[in-house]
N, C-alpha and C positions, 0 to 999 in steps of 0.2 A: 841438210838444206835449211837456210834461214827462212823465217816466216812460218805462220801456222798452216796446218794441213786441213783442207776443207774438201768434203765430197758433195757433189751436186748431182741430183737426179732431175735433169731438165726435161720435163714431159710436155706433151701437147697442151694439157689443161693445167698442170700444176708444177711448181718447182719446190723440191725438198732439199734442204741443206743440212748436212751433218758436219759438226766441227769436232776435231780430235780433242778428247778430254771433256767434252760437254754433251755429246750426243746430238740428236735432231733439234736444231734451234729454230727452224721455221719451215712451214709448209704453206705456200700461198699460190694464188692463181697466177699462171703465166700470162698476164694481161697488162695492158697499159692504155691509158686514156689521155688524148691530146686535145687541146683547143684547136679547132679547125682553122682558125684565122691567123694565129701567131705561133702555132706548134708548141705552145707551152704545155709541159706535162702537168696534168690535173691529178692523176692517181696512178699508182703502180701496185700490182699484186691483188690481194683480196678486194680492196675498195674498188679497183677497176673491174674485176670480175663480176661484182655485184651489179654493175651498171649495164651489162649486156641486155639488149632489147628494151632499154629504159631511157635512152639518151636522146636529146634533141639533135638537130642537124649541126649545131655549133660544136659538137664534140665528136671525136673520132676514136673508136675503140679497136684495138688490135690484139690478136694472138699471133705472135711471130713464129710459132711452131706448127708445122703441118705434117701429120703422119709420123710424128716422132723426130722429124728432121727440121733444121732451121730453114725457114722460107724468107725471113726478113732479118738480115744480119745486124743492121744498125739498131733496130728495135730490140732484138735479143740482147745485144751488148748493153743497151741502156737499162734493161730490166736487171740483168746480171750485175752490172756495175752498181745499181741502186742497193741490191741486197748485200753485195760485198762490202760496200761502204758502211752499211748498217751493222754488219758483223765485225768487220776489222777496225772500224772507226779510225783512230789516229796512229795506227801501227806504222812503224818505219818500213819494215820489210813487206814485200808483196806476198800474198798467200800462195801456197802450192795447191792446185785444184785437181781433184780426181773427178771426172765427169763421165756419166754413163751415156751410151748411145745404143740404138737397136743393132743387133748383130748383122743386119743386112745392109748397113750403110757402107758406102764405098770409101776408099782411101782418101779421095778428094773431099768427101763430106766430113770425114774425121779431121782432115786438115782445116776445114772451114770452122769446125767446132773449136778446135784449138786456137785458131786466130781470134775468134769471137771472145773466148775466155781471156786471152792475153790482152785484148783491147779493153776488156772490162776491168782489168786491174790485177790479173793473175801473174805471178812470177814465173811459175812453171806449171805445165798442164799435162795430164795423162788421160786419154780417152779409152774407156774400157767397155767391153760388150755387156749390155744390161743383163742378159740371162746369167752370165757368170757371177756378177755381184748379187743378183736376186737369189741365186742358189745359195751363196754364202750367207746372205741375210736371213734365209729361211733355215739355216743351220745345217745345210748339207755339206758333206765332205767330198770335194771334187778333185782332190789332188792325186788320187791313185787311178790306175787303169781300170776304171769301172764306169759304165754308161749311166748317165743321169739325164732324164728329159725334163726340161723346165719350159713352161708356157707362160710368158709374161704378157698379160692382157692389159694394155693401157688405153688411154683415151683415143689415141690415133693409130696404134698398131697392135697386132697380135704377133709376138715374137716367139716362134717355136724352135727350140734348140736342143740338141743332144750334146752334152758336155762330158769330156773325159780328159784326164790329166790336166785339169785346170783350164782347158780351152774349148771353144766351140768347134765340134767336129762336123756336125750336120745341122743345117738350119733353114728356115724359111721365114720371111717377114711379110705378114699380110697387112694390107692397107685397110684394116677394119678394126673397130674398137668401140669404146663407149660413145664417142661422138657420132659414129655411123648408126649406132643403135638409137640414139636420141633423135637423129634425123628421120629414121624409119618410123618412129612413134609420131613425130610431127606430121609426116606425109600421110600416115594412116588416118589420123584424126581429121585431117583436112579433107581427105578423099571420102571417108565413110561417114563421118559425123558432120561434115561441112563446117568445121570450127578451126580457127587458126590459134595456135599456141606457140610460145617461144621455147628456146632450148632449156631454160631453167625449169619450166613446167614439165617438159618432157623428161628431164632428169629426175624430177621428183616422182613422176609416175613410174619410171623405171625402178627407182629405189624402193617404192612402196608396194607395187603389185607385180613387178617384173619377175619373170621366171624362165628358166631354160628347160625345165622338166615339169610335166603336168602335175599340179598339186592335188592332194587328196581332197582338200577343201578349197572352195572358191573364195577369193578375197576381192572386194570391190572398193573403189574410192571415187570421190567426186573431185572434179577440178574445174577451173574456170578459164574460158578462152573467149575469143571474139568470133561471133557469127560471121561466116565467110560471105554471106549474102547481104545481111543488114548492117554489119559492122558493130552490132550491139553486144554487150557482155552476155555470155551464155554458160550455164553450168551443165556439165555432162558427167556421165558415169562411165567408168572403164574397169574391166576385170582382168584377173590373171589369165583367163582363157584367151582373151584378146591379145594380151602381151606375149603369151606363148607363141601365138601365130605370127605376131609382128616380128619377134626376135629369132624365130627358128631358122631363117635364111642365114643369119649371121652366125648362129651356132653351127649350122651345117658347114659354113666356110671354115670355121675353126677346126671342126672335125676332119674335113678333107685335107686341111693343112697339116694336121698331125699325121694322117695316113701317108701323105706325100713324103714326110720326113722319115717315117718308120720304114717306108719302102727302100730308102737309101741306106739304111743302117745294116751293117753286117750282122750275121747270126749271133755272135758272142755279145755284142752290145745290145742287140734286141732282147736277148735272154736276160741281161741285167735290168733292162727297163721293165720287162714283164715281172721280174722278181721284186724290184724296188717300187714300181709304180711311177706315176707321172705327177709332177707338182705344178699347181696353178699359183701364179703371183700376179700382182697388179690390181688396180681397182675393179676391173670387170670380173675378176675371180670371185668377187662377193655376190655376183648374180645368183640368187637362190636356185639350186638344182643343177647348176652347170657341172659340178663334179659328178653328180649322180648320172646325168644324161650321158656324159662322155664315158664314164665307167661302163655303162650298159652297152653302148655302141661299139666301144673299142675292145671290150673284154679284158682291159687292163685297169687296175685300181688307179683312180685319179683322185688326188686330195688337194685341198686348198691350204695354203700356208696360213699360219696363225695370225699374222698381221700382213696380209698381201700388199696393201698399198705402200707400206714402208720397207719392203724387203730390199729394194735397190739401195735405198739410203743406208739401211743397216749393214748391208753387205759391203758397201763402200767404206763405211766406218770401220768394219772389221779389217779391211785391207789397210786403212790408215794406221791401225794399231799394229799391223804386221806388214810393214812396208816391203819386206823382202818378197812378199807374195806378188808384187807387181812384176819384178824381174822373173820370178819363177814362172809366171803365166805369160811372159813375153811382152809385157807392157813397160813403158818407160816415160818419165817426165820429160817434157820438151819445153824449151823457152821460145820466145818470139823469134830470136835469132836463128834457131835450128829449124823453125817452121818455114821461115822465109828463105 
């Protein structure tokens, strides 16, 4: 096929792009900022992401992905087109794009993703289940009849899947992830400490003192918010014990999601999973103690991938270097004509 081959991990919070022969060339925020009066684009990517909770009424900020699925098609196309132009520049042929999607998306949603990619400048597009490419990116061999469980924990979704023979056999996609955890932190601080904070501060708190398993030693940090009553700046302290209590409901949801998938799995595949363990990928996989907490509760070894945030992009890159894998796993490139 003419044109370069590109893999895109289009996430709720960030977009990662892998170019054949170059590796990961960008990882930026899935965000765009408009002028509210004339719709002129002010910023796309990281510059737009840094503006959240900091802009006047004259600017409109958007994240066009909700729970791992496109919620605003025109905005998504504009963001994707911006990055494709940046990567491809003045190339004559349109690029071939491999794009990841949660395993729970419908055929109609996959068609919509393909249409958006074509509108953005792609020549041909293939949409592949994210757990499959995350497993490949983590170095797992998924091509033989052996059960592998991968849990891809992103900003918008927790994608829990059992893979065998290169395809998803059993799965559940939960509408919980890093963003839901951030919102839980915001609501807790507002309710208990009577202080308002934004998403960026909540994310910083989660990364600094967040935990899914009780720590042996307490860690505290100070942060600044706005007093909910007076509106004045106020410094507050928050600890790992508080974060454990805030996040435990979300950890419970992930645990019950895993159990619900395991209940569907036949004995032979279940035996494979018990032997090989469960792999965590995605940004939320870095939450301290999550692997330990799930291991203790499931009685099955749970491990975190070496580079969980980039597993999907690396796996897509692996497929780009081995294009026959697409057909072997039942995926094909489609053009705009075949979509319509």
